[in-house]
C-alpha positions in Angstrom: 106.5 -41.7 -91.4 107.0 -41.4 -87.6 105.8 -44.9 -86.5 109.3 -45.7 -85.2 109.1 -42.6 -83.0 105.7 -43.6 -81.7 107.0 -47.1 -80.7 110.0 -45.5 -78.9 107.6 -43.1 -77.1 105.3 -45.9 -76.1 108.3 -47.9 -74.7 109.5 -44.9 -72.8 106.2 -44.0 -71.2 104.7 -47.4 -70.6 107.8 -49.5 -70.0 110.5 -47.3 -68.7 108.2 -45.0 -66.7 105.9 -47.8 -65.8 102.7 -45.7 -66.5 99.5 -47.5 -67.4 98.1 -47.1 -70.9 94.8 -45.1 -70.9 95.5 -43.0 -67.9 95.2 -39.2 -68.2 98.9 -38.6 -67.3 100.3 -41.3 -69.5 98.3 -40.3 -72.5 99.2 -36.6 -72.1 102.9 -37.4 -71.6 103.0 -39.8 -74.5 101.4 -37.1 -76.7 103.9 -34.4 -75.5 107.1 -36.5 -76.0 106.0 -37.8 -79.4 104.9 -34.4 -80.8 107.8 -32.5 -79.4 110.4 -34.7 -81.0 108.4 -35.0 -84.3 108.0 -31.3 -84.7 111.6 -30.5 -83.8 112.7 -33.0 -86.5 110.4 -31.4 -89.0 111.5 -28.0 -88.0 115.1 -28.8 -88.4 114.7 -30.6 -91.8 112.4 -28.0 -93.3 114.4 -24.9 -92.2 117.7 -26.5 -93.3 116.3 -27.5 -96.7 114.7 -24.1 -97.2 118.0 -22.5 -96.2 119.8 -24.4 -99.1 117.0 -23.6 -101.5 116.9 -19.9 -100.5 120.7 -19.6 -101.0 120.3 -20.6 -104.7 116.9 -19.1 -105.5 116.7 -15.4 -104.4 113.6 -14.3 -102.5 113.2 -11.3 -104.8 112.9 -13.6 -107.9 110.2 -15.7 -106.2 108.2 -12.6 -105.2 108.7 -11.0 -108.7 107.5 -14.1 -110.5 104.4 -14.4 -108.4 103.6 -10.7 -108.7 104.3 -10.4 -112.4 102.6 -13.6 -113.7 98.9 -13.7 -113.5 98.1 -17.2 -112.2 94.4 -16.4 -111.7 94.4 -18.0 -108.2 96.1 -21.2 -109.3 98.9 -20.5 -106.8 96.5 -20.8 -103.9 95.0 -24.0 -105.4 98.5 -25.5 -105.8 99.4 -24.7 -102.2 96.2 -26.4 -101.0 96.9 -29.4 -103.2 100.5 -29.5 -101.8 98.9 -29.5 -98.3 97.1 -32.8 -99.2 100.4 -34.7 -99.7 101.9 -33.4 -96.4 100.3 -35.6 -93.7 100.9 -33.3 -90.8 98.7 -32.0 -87.9 98.3 -28.2 -87.6 101.3 -27.8 -85.3 103.5 -29.9 -87.5 102.6 -27.7 -90.5 104.0 -24.6 -88.7 107.6 -25.4 -89.6 106.7 -25.5 -93.3 104.8 -22.2 -92.9 108.0 -20.6 -91.5 110.0 -22.0 -94.4 107.5 -20.7 -97.0 107.5 -17.2 -95.5 111.3 -17.2 -95.4 111.4 -18.3 -99.0 109.4 -15.3 -100.2 106.1 -17.1 -100.8 103.1 -14.7 -100.5 101.4 -14.9 -97.1 98.0 -15.8 -98.6 99.5 -18.7 -100.6 101.3 -19.9 -97.4 98.0 -19.7 -95.5 96.3 -21.8 -98.1 98.8 -24.6 -97.4 98.6 -24.1 -93.6 94.8 -24.5 -93.7 94.6 -27.5 -96.0 97.5 -29.5 -94.8 96.0 -30.7 -91.5 92.5 -31.0 -92.9 93.1 -33.3 -95.9 95.8 -35.9 -96.3 96.1 -39.4 -97.8 95.7 -41.2 -94.4 92.6 -39.2 -93.5 91.2 -39.8 -97.0 91.6 -43.6 -96.6 89.9 -43.6 -93.2 87.2 -41.3 -94.5 86.3 -43.7 -97.3 86.2 -46.6 -94.9 84.0 -44.8 -92.4 81.7 -42.7 -94.6 81.9 -43.9 -98.2 83.4 -42.5 -101.4 80.7 -39.8 -102.1 81.1 -38.2 -98.7 84.9 -38.4 -99.0 85.0 -36.7 -102.4 82.8 -33.9 -101.0 85.0 -33.5 -97.9 88.3 -33.4 -99.9 86.8 -30.9 -102.3 85.5 -28.7 -99.5 88.9 -28.9 -97.7 90.8 -27.8 -100.7 88.2 -25.1 -101.5 88.4 -23.9 -97.9 92.2 -23.5 -98.0 92.1 -21.8 -101.5 89.3 -19.3 -100.7 90.7 -18.5 -97.2 94.2 -18.0 -98.7 92.8 -15.6 -101.3 90.8 -13.6 -98.7 93.8 -13.4 -96.4 96.1 -12.2 -99.2 93.7 -9.5 -100.2 93.8 -8.1 -96.6 97.5 -7.4 -97.0 98.5 -8.7 -93.6 102.3 -8.8 -94.0 102.8 -5.9 -91.6 101.3 -8.1 -88.8 104.1 -10.6 -88.9 106.2 -10.4 -85.8 109.5 -8.5 -85.7 111.2 -11.9 -85.3 110.0 -12.9 -88.7 110.9 -9.6 -90.3 114.4 -10.1 -88.9 114.6 -13.7 -90.3 113.5 -12.4 -93.8 116.1 -9.6 -93.7 118.8 -12.0 -92.7 117.8 -14.4 -95.5 118.0 -11.6 -98.1 121.4 -10.5 -96.8 122.7 -14.0 -96.9 121.5 -14.4 -100.5 123.2 -11.2 -101.6 126.5 -12.5 -100.1 126.2 -15.9 -101.7 125.5 -14.4 -105.1 128.2 -11.7 -104.9 130.9 -14.2 -103.8 129.6 -17.1 -105.9 130.1 -19.5 -102.9 129.8 -23.2 -103.2 127.4 -25.2 -101.0 130.2 -26.2 -98.6 131.1 -22.5 -98.2 127.4 -21.6 -97.6 126.9 -24.4 -95.1 128.2 -22.6 -92.0 125.9 -19.6 -92.6 122.9 -21.8 -93.3 123.6 -23.9 -90.2 123.9 -20.8 -88.0 120.5 -19.5 -89.3 118.9 -22.9 -88.7 120.1 -22.9 -85.0 118.9 -19.3 -84.6 115.4 -20.0 -85.9 115.0 -23.2 -83.9 116.3 -21.5 -80.7 113.8 -18.7 -81.2 110.8 -20.9 -81.6 111.5 -23.8 -79.1 109.8 -22.1 -76.1 106.6 -21.5 -78.0 106.8 -25.0 -79.5 107.1 -26.7 -76.1 104.4 -24.6 -74.4 102.0 -25.2 -77.4 102.6 -29.0 -77.4 102.3 -29.2 -73.6 98.8 -27.5 -73.8 97.9 -29.9 -76.6 99.1 -32.9 -74.5 97.0 -31.8 -71.5 93.9 -31.5 -73.7 94.6 -34.8 -75.4 95.0 -36.6 -72.1 92.4 -34.9 -69.9 89.4 -33.7 -72.0 86.9 -36.6 -72.3 85.8 -37.5 -75.8 82.1 -37.0 -75.1 82.5 -33.7 -73.4 80.9 -31.6 -76.2 78.3 -33.9 -77.6 75.4 -32.3 -75.7 76.0 -29.0 -77.5 75.8 -30.4 -81.0 72.4 -32.0 -81.3 70.5 -32.0 -84.5 67.8 -29.8 -83.0 70.2 -27.0 -82.2 70.0 -24.1 -84.8 73.5 -22.9 -84.0 75.0 -26.4 -83.6 77.5 -25.9 -86.5 79.1 -22.7 -85.2 78.9 -24.1 -81.6 80.7 -27.3 -82.7 83.4 -25.2 -84.5 84.1 -23.0 -81.6 84.0 -25.8 -79.0 86.5 -27.7 -81.1 89.2 -25.1 -80.7 90.5 -26.2 -77.3 90.9 -29.8 -78.5 93.9 -30.9 -80.4 94.6 -34.0 -82.6 95.2 -34.8 -86.3 92.6 -35.7 -88.9 93.2 -39.5 -88.4 92.8 -39.2 -84.7 89.6 -37.3 -84.7 87.8 -39.4 -87.4 86.8 -42.2 -85.0 85.3 -39.5 -82.7 83.4 -38.1 -85.6 82.0 -41.5 -86.3 80.8 -41.8 -82.7 79.1 -38.4 -82.9 77.3 -39.3 -86.1 76.2 -42.7 -84.6 74.7 -40.7 -81.7 72.5 -38.6 -84.1 74.7 -35.5 -84.7 74.3 -34.4 -88.3 77.3 -35.1 -90.6 77.9 -31.5 -91.4 78.0 -30.5 -87.8 80.4 -33.4 -87.0 82.7 -32.5 -89.9 82.7 -28.8 -88.8 83.7 -30.1 -85.4 86.5 -32.1 -87.0 87.7 -29.2 -89.1 87.7 -27.0 -86.0 89.8 -29.6 -84.0 92.3 -30.1 -86.7 92.6 -26.7 -88.3 91.9 -24.2 -85.4 93.7 -25.7 -82.4 94.8 -23.6 -79.4 98.3 -25.2 -79.5 98.7 -24.1 -83.1 97.8 -20.5 -82.1 100.4 -20.6 -79.4 103.0 -21.8 -81.9 102.0 -19.2 -84.5 102.4 -16.5 -81.8 106.2 -16.6 -82.6 105.6 -15.6 -86.2 102.3 -13.7 -86.0 100.9 -10.9 -83.9 97.7 -11.5 -81.9 95.8 -9.5 -84.5 97.0 -11.6 -87.4 96.2 -14.8 -85.5 92.7 -13.5 -84.7 92.1 -12.6 -88.4 93.4 -15.9 -89.6 91.3 -17.9 -87.1 88.3 -15.7 -87.8 88.4 -16.2 -91.6 88.9 -20.0 -91.3 86.1 -20.3 -88.7 83.6 -18.5 -90.9 84.6 -20.8 -93.9 84.3 -23.9 -91.7 80.8 -22.9 -90.4 79.6 -22.3 -94.0 81.0 -25.7 -95.0 79.2 -27.4 -92.1 75.8 -25.9 -93.0 76.4 -26.9 -96.7 77.3 -30.4 -95.7 74.0 -30.7 -93.7 72.1 -29.5 -96.7 73.8 -31.8 -99.2 74.1 -35.0 -97.2 
């Protein structure tokens, strides 16, 4: 989807700035420019689209439908499956998370999407089949969807809405007020556009500082942390290799496609598949830059609970992988 942007970024960093490919600075800068522009584009498109949707589909109706109709957990499964068809890294999924919350989608359902989206997508699935075979890929996809679904259900039961930041509460209040105005005055889309556009600018302006800091940290990690840095902590003889791999993965940052070649190297060096996959899930789904971005919409307590639940589920998945495969 963003190959054109990667080509422009490569040209800017390696040609215009005359930096050598493979150097720490050039790789970190390339990562920062590419991800910053990509996520800003996604943020703009998603918030603008959700603004239009929200203006026609009142938040209260969405909430009432999901609360009155017993879907028996299918809403969490559907959110996880939707995450598969959105090939984004964890930071890129944050704009959609904001859009879902603004649209009145329950927090647990939104979390199910946020967890699954970076872990499982069609690009990663294709690479997984090529590297590890069909059987392992099916188990991985199933575990990724199950991880998002179960984590979403757990987080919903904890009733964490009060731990959203005041900024989000204000965004939700503004969205409801706008809808009431639209409905009362029966405005056309062209009449609604100035209000929607104003809200888009307000949201983007509020999140940009967190966005740039988070991506800058991710860029530094991408460029300066060596690939083999954590291998000695994840040997097959280590009883706590799976939780260690998951925790050590948090400071790193890349998408599923980017981490898969590293996972293959780890397995070739004798690290168990479940441990390597737990490491991959930790890198993709529990990145420090993602936490910095989420700080705009969640309090520290909510981020800690979110990361804690997902970490436990990843560790369990890693041990199960080691038993099954």
